[in-house]
Every structure is written in structure tokens, then in C-alpha cells.
C-alpha positions in Angstrom: 158.4 147.4 207.5 161.3 149.2 208.7 163.4 148.6 211.9 162.0 151.7 213.5 158.3 150.5 213.2 158.2 148.3 216.1 156.8 150.9 218.4 153.9 151.5 216.1 153.4 147.9 215.6 153.0 147.7 219.5 150.7 150.9 219.7 148.5 148.9 216.9 148.4 145.9 219.2 147.0 148.0 222.0 144.4 149.9 219.9 143.4 146.6 218.4 142.9 145.2 221.8 141.1 148.0 223.2 138.7 148.2 220.2 138.1 144.3 220.4 137.2 145.0 224.1 134.8 147.6 223.3 133.4 145.6 220.4 132.5 142.7 222.9 131.2 145.0 225.5 128.9 146.8 223.1 127.8 144.1 220.7 128.1 141.2 223.1 127.4 142.0 226.7 124.9 144.8 226.1 123.2 143.1 223.3 123.2 139.8 225.3 121.3 141.9 228.1 118.6 142.8 225.5 118.1 139.3 224.5 119.8 139.6 221.1 122.4 137.0 220.0 126.0 137.9 220.5 127.5 139.7 217.5 124.4 140.7 215.7 124.6 144.2 213.9 121.8 146.5 213.6 122.4 146.8 209.8 122.4 143.5 208.1 125.3 144.7 205.5 127.7 145.0 208.5 126.9 141.2 209.5 129.2 139.9 206.7 132.1 141.6 208.2 133.6 139.4 211.0 136.6 139.9 212.7 138.9 137.9 210.4 137.5 139.9 207.5 138.4 143.3 209.0 141.7 141.5 210.0 142.3 140.8 206.1 141.5 144.1 205.1 143.7 145.8 207.5 146.6 143.6 206.6 146.5 144.5 202.9 146.1 148.2 203.7 149.1 147.7 206.4 151.3 146.2 204.3 150.5 148.0 201.1 150.7 151.5 202.6 153.7 150.5 205.1 151.6 151.3 208.3 152.7 149.0 211.0 149.8 150.3 213.3 147.1 148.9 210.9 149.3 145.6 211.0 149.0 145.5 214.7 145.2 145.9 214.8 144.9 143.3 212.4 146.8 141.0 214.0 144.7 141.4 217.5 141.4 140.9 215.3 142.9 138.0 213.5 143.9 136.0 216.8 140.5 136.9 218.4 
């Protein structure tokens, strides 16, 4: 990545944090109120994609396409 890409990396970290908070609110808190286990998707195909799977895909795309914003989002998902 280029030296000027640090602001985009930080923006990606913020976007990843917001997306992660929305995920936990939507699938965790609202789902728990309905009696479903945390993290259960409605479609069974989506259940194979956990946070680290999405992080791996976004890391590959971020480094291959030189998009630091994707690397930032992937970092948040991996740390979660």
C-alpha cells in the first residue's frame, strides 16, 4: 500500500466497526429477543460465512486490488 493510504485504512476501520455493531444488533440482540441463537442466519448458505471468512475474502481483495479501505474492514472483522 502507498503511504497516502492511511486515511483510507482508518475509514475502513470505522466502516468495519459500524458494520460489526449493526451485525450484532440485527442478528444478535434482535434475534435473541425472538428466541433464536445468536448469529443464526435465515438462509443456511450464509451460515458458513463467519467473521473470519469475510475477513479473509476482504483481505485478499484489499491487497490484490490495492484498496486499503477493504483491509481496514477486514481487520475489524478478524479482530472480532
